[in-house]
N, C-alpha and C positions, 0 to 999 in steps of 0.2 A: 753597887746597884743590886737590888733584890732579885732573886731568881724568879723567873716567870715560867710557871708550868703550863705548857701548851694545852694539856688536857683540860685545864681549868680556864683557859683564856682563848676562845676561838678567834677573837679579834686579832690576837698576836699572830696567829697563823696567816690570816689575811694580809696583815702588814708585811710579813716576810715575803709572800709571793708577789705583792704589789711592788715592793722595793727591788725585787730581782727582775721585774719586768715580765713576769710570767702570768700576772692577772691584772685585769683592769680595776680601777679604783672602786667601782661600784659592783664588781662581779662577786657573786656568792661563792665564798671559799669555805668548804667544809672538809674537815679531816676525819677519816675513818680509821680507828685504831687497827693495827695489824698485829698478829701474833708474833712475838719476838722473844728475845732473851730476858734476863732479869735486870739488865742495867740501863735500858733506854726506853723512851717512849717512841714508837714507830708508827707513822700514819701514812695512809694513802690519800692523795689529794687529786681529784679529777677536775680539770679546767678546760676551757676552750682551747688553750694552747697545748694541752696534752695531759698525760697522767704522770704524777711524780710521787716520790717517797720523801718524807721529811723525818729526820731522826733527831731526837733531843736526849742528851746525856742526863741521867737522873742522879741527884745527890745521894739518895738512899736506894740501894738496890732492892729489888722486889723479892726479898726473902724474909723469913720469920725473924731472924736475928738482926740486930743493928749492924749495918754494913755500909758505911758512908765513904764515898770516894770523890775526888775532885772532878767537878763538871768540866773543867778545862781540857780533860782528856779528849773531848770532841774534836779539838783542833789537831791533836796528834793523829786522830783517825782520818781527818780530811787530808792531812799531809801524806799519810800512808797510802790512801787510795790514789792520790795524784801521782805519787812517786812510783808505785807499783804499776799504775796504768801505763806509764812510759816504758816499763820493763816487759810486761806481759799484756799488751793491749787486748782489751775485750775480756779480761779475766778478773776485773773488778768493776763495780758500777761507776758510771761517770758522775763526778761531782759537778753540780750545776751552780751552786752558790751556797753561801753560809750566812748566818746571822749571829753576830758576836753577843748581842744582848741576851738572847735566849739559849746560847750555847747549843745551837742546832744547825743543821745543814740539809740541803736538798740534793737528792740524787735521782737518777733516772729510775723509773718504776720498771721492774723486771716482771713480765707477765707470766701466764700459766705455762709457757713453754720452758720455764726454769723450775726445776723440781728440787726440793730440799733433799740433800744426800742422806741425812739422818733418817728422814721419813722413809726413803727408799730402803735403806738397810734394815730398819726395824720391820718393814713389810716383807722382808725376804728377797727383795730385788737387789741382788748383790752382783756387781760387775767389776772384776779386777781391773778392767781397762780404765774405769774412773779413778781408781787408786793410782794407777800408773800415771795418768795425766796430772793428778793432784801432786804426786811426788815430783814429776818433771817441772811443774809450775813452781813449786816451792824451791826446788834446787836452783832454778833460774833466778828467782828473787834473791835468794841468799848469796849466790855467786856474784850477782851484779852489784850488791851493796856491801860486800865483804871489805872490812878494814878501810872504809871510806870515812875520812874525818868530817866531811860535810854532813853525811847521814848521822854520824855519831853525835854531832852537835845538835842537830834538829830533833833527834829522838832520845835525848838524855832524860828520859821519863822514869828514872829509877824509882822515885817515890810512889808514883802511880802504879807501876808494875808490881812493886812489893805489896801495895795495899789491895790490888785486885787479884793478884795471882799467887805470889809466894806466901803471904801471910794466911789467907783463907784456905789455901790448899795444904801446903807442906807444914807450915808452922802449926796450923790447927790440928793436923794429923799427929804432930809430935806431942801435942797436949793430950790427945786421946790415947796415945801409945808412948808413955814415958820411957819404956824399955827400948824404944827405937828413936828416941829424941836426938841422941847424938848423931846418928846416921842421917836422919831427916834434916836436921839443921845444918849438917855439912853440905847437903845438896842445896839448901837455900843459899848458903854462903858462896859456894862454888858457882852456882848459876848467876847470882847477883854480880859476881866479880868478873865473869867472862863476857867480854865485849868484842864481838866479831862481825855480826850481820844485823840487818833490819828484821826484827822478829814480829810476827803477827800477834802472837800471845794468846789467841783464843782459837787456834786452828783445830776445830773439831768438825765432824760432818754436819752439825747443825748450822755451821757458818760457811758451808760450801753448797752452792746451787749447781745442779747439773743442767747445763744449757745446751743449745744446739751445736755450739762450737767448743764444748768442754767445760771444765769447772770454773765457777765464778766465786771469788772470795768476798765475803761481807763481814761486817762487825769487827772492825780492826781497832777498837778503842783501847786495847791493851798494847798498841804498837810501842816498840822499845828497841833500842840498839843494844843487843846483848847476845845471849848464847843460842846458836842455831839448834842445839840439842833440845831446847824447850819446845820449839815448834814441832819437831819430829816426834818427841816423846808424847806430847799432848795429843797429837792426832792418832798415832799408833795405839795409844791407850784405848781409844774407842773401839778398835777392832777386838781387843781383848775383852772389854766389858760386854760388848754385844755378843761375842762368842759364848760367854758365860750365860747370858740372858737367852740366847737362841741356840742351844746345843745342837739342834738338827741342822743348823747353818754354820757350824763352827769351821768346817773345812773351807768353804768359799770366803769366809771372813778372814781366816788366817792367810788365804791366798792374797787377799787385799793387803794385809800386813806386809807380806813379802814383796808384792808388786810395788807398793809405794816406796819401800826401802830401796829396792834396786834402782828405781827411776830417780830417786832423790840423790843417792850417793854417786850416781854417774856425773853429777855436776860439782861435787865437792873438790875444789882446787885451791882453797884458801888455807887449809890446814890438813894435817894427816887424817885420812879417812878412819884409820884405826882409833885415833884419839877421840874423834868426834863420835864414833860408834860406841866407844866405851862410856863416854859421858851420857849419851842417849840411853844406853842400856842400864846404867845405874840409876838414872833419874826416873825411868819409866815405871818401875814398881812403886816408887814413892808417890807418883801421880795416880797410879791405880788405887793405892790405899786411900789417897786423898779424895777420890770420887765416891768412896763409901763412908769415910770417917772425917771428911773435911767439912767446910761450911757450905759447900754446894754439891751434895751428893746427887748422882744421876737418879732420875725419878723412876726408871724402869727396873732397877734392881731391888728386889725385896726378899725377905725371908731367907730361904736356903741359898739362893743364888748370891745374894749379898754376902752372906757368911762365907761362902766358898771363895768369892773374889777376895775378901779380906784375908783369908788363910793363905791363898796362893800368893798374894802380894807380899805378905809378911815373909813367907818362905823365900821368895825371890830377893827381898831386901837382905836377908841373911846370907843368901848365896853370892851376892855381889856380882851379878853377871856382867860380862864385857862384850857379849855378842848378842845382836838382835835375833839372829837365827836360833841361838840357844834358847832365848826367851820364848820364841814362837813354838819351838819343838816342845819345851817344857809345858807351856800353857795348853797346847793341844793334847799332850799325853795325859795331863792331870784331868782335863775335861772328859776324856774318854774313859778314865778309870772309875 
C-alpha cells in the first residue's frame, strides 16, 4: 500500500480520529503542524473530545542529504511508550491509538506546563535536579528491561538502529576522519553487538520535556534492545556540546553531567558498573565528534566553537578514557584554558 503523507491529505487525519472514536463523522478535523525533529511529521489536533498529538514517521528525514529509513519504526516507538509507561508511569506520553495504514499514532497532547529541556538549557535555565531525575528515570527503565528475552524479541530493530543512529553518526564521522576510522568503527561494532536493555536511542534534551512531576520522554522511534551505554553517552554528550556553546554556563552544565551520571549508575545491577562506565566513556567522544562531523550536526555550534569541539573530541578519542568523571574534568579544564 502506498505511503500516505498526512501533511498532504487532511482527510486521512480525519479518518484516523473517526476510526479511533475521538471525532464524529462530520466533525471538522484539522491538523496544525508542530515543531519537532527531523524524522517525523507531528501535528496538534483540537476536537470536541479534547486535544491530541498525532505523529507520523517520515520515509525521508528532513535533512539536506538523502537519509531514508523504514517507516515501520513507528510501531517500535508505540511499543516503547507503552512498555516504559508501565515502568515509569507519567514519564512518557500516553498512547491513545494507532493507524497502520499511515504509520502514525495518536498520543495525549502535553500543554504549555511541559517545557522542552533543550530550550531551557540553551536559555541558561540549568537545573541539576532535572538531570538527576532524568538519570534516575533512565536507570529504572534499563534495570527493569535488562536481559529480558521478551523485550529483546520485540525490539530486535537492529537494521533501523543502524540506519538511524550508527551509520549517520559514527560511520559518517569515520568517513570524514579516516585516521580515526578503525577506532570509530570499533565503537559501531561493539555497540551493535551489545544486547542488554531497552534503549531509547535518541535520548537528548530535545526529547525530554520538563513537566510538573518530572521529565517526560518523547520521540522513541530509535527504540532498540541493545547497549545501555548508547543512551547514557548520547545524553551526556549534550552537556559537553552546550558547555562549549555556552562557556559562561559550563560549570552548571557539567554539574548536570555529573548529577545524571550518579543517579543513573545507582540503578545499574545487570552488569559491572565499571564495564558499563568504560563503554560509555569510550563511546562518548565518538558521539561528540559525530555531532559536528556526522550527518546530523547540532545547529548551534558554529565557527570556533565547532572547531574546538572537534579538536577536544579527537583528543579524547586518542586518550581512550574509561571514566566519565575524567571526561568531565578534562572537558571543563580545556574550556577554561
